[in-house]
N, C-alpha and C positions, 0 to 999 in steps of 0.2 A: 666590958660588955660584949655580948655576941651581936652580930648584925641585926638579928630579930629584936633583941632587947633595946638596942639603940634606936631602931625604927619605931618601936612601941613608945619609948621615951619621947621621941620627937612628936609622934602623933598626939600624945597626951598634952603637949605644950601648944599644939597647933589648932586653935579654935576654928579657923577657917576650913581646914581639911575636915574637921569634925562636923561642921555645919554642912559641908558638901556630902557627908555620909560615907566618906572614904573608909574602906576596910582593907587591911593587909591580907593578901592571899598567900604570897610567898616572898621571902626575903633570903637572899644570899649576898655575900660581900659584893658590893658594886652592882647589884641587880635587885629589881623588885617587880612584883606583879600586884597591882592594886585593883580594887573593884569599887564602883560608885553607881548607886541608883539615881535615875533622873527624877527630880521633884518638880512640882508645878512652879516653884519660885525660880527655876532655872530657865523657864521658857520665855522667848522674846516675842515681839509683835508679829512675827511671821509664823508663830506656833512651832518653832524649832528651838533647840537649845542655843542659848546665847554663846557666841564663840568664846567669850571670856571664861565661861565655865569649863569648856573643853581645854582651853589653854591652861587654866588654873589646875585642872586635874593632871595634865601632863607635867606642869611645873612641880606639883607635889610629888609625882613619881620621880622626877629628876632629883628633888631634895632627898627623898627616902633612899634612893639608890646611891647617890654620890656622898652621902654623909653616914651611911650605916657601918662604915669601918671605924667610926668614932672620930675621925679627922673632919673638921668642919670645912665645908665648901659652899660657896654662894654662886648664884647664876651670874654669868658674865654676858652671855648672848643666847637668845632662844629664837628659833624660827619654827612656825607651824604651817602645815598645809592641811586644809579641811577637804575631805574627799566625799563624805556622805553626810546628809543631814541627820541630826540626832533628835529624837522626839520623846515626849512625855511617855513614861513607861519603859523606856529602854534602860538597860544596865550596861555601863561602860567598863572596860578593862584597860588598864595601862601597863604595858610591859616595858621596863626601862633596862637597857643593857649598855654597859661600858663599851665604847668603840675603840678608844685610844686614850692614853694619858701620859703626861709628863710629870715632873716633880711638882709643878704648881698648877696644872690645869688638867681637866678631863673632858672628853666629849662623849655624850650619851645619845643614843637613839631611843626614842619612845614611840611605840605604836599603840594607838588607841583603837580598840575594836568594840563592837557591840555584842549583845548576847548571841547573835547569829554568826559571830566571828568575822563580820564584815569590817573592813578597815574604814574608820570614820575620820581619822586624822593621823598624820605623821609629824613628829616633833623632833628637832635636834637641839640639844642644849649643851652649851659649854660652861663649865664651872671653874672657879678660881679657888684654890685651896688656901685658906686664910691663916694657916699655922696655929690653929686653936683646936681644942677638943670640943665636941658637941656638948658634952655635959658641963663645960665651964662657961658656956654663954648665958 
């Protein structure tokens, strides 16, 4: 399967990413650009997006970029920095790029921006390659 076919396969299995409204904008091997509209169910008591939603969006970008070669990888460590509040009506974009990899691990940087191209969060994720194919899981 191509990276795009693998990412679409994964998205079809991923009910949570579907609930979040994630759309694939661009996929290349070990890279992805995703889009997500902010819905009312994502808003917290301070009338901003719950941090867990932004983290989950970045985590989905990590998954789609680190697995789209067809080799399965799982998150080992993730760190996020929130830089700008996200509000109802915003549209977020997550761009995930491979920074470096070894035979068993990979490190990805994910930048989350809004519709105005303002950085709202930066995320670094380390994955562990589990020696299985995505389609075999």
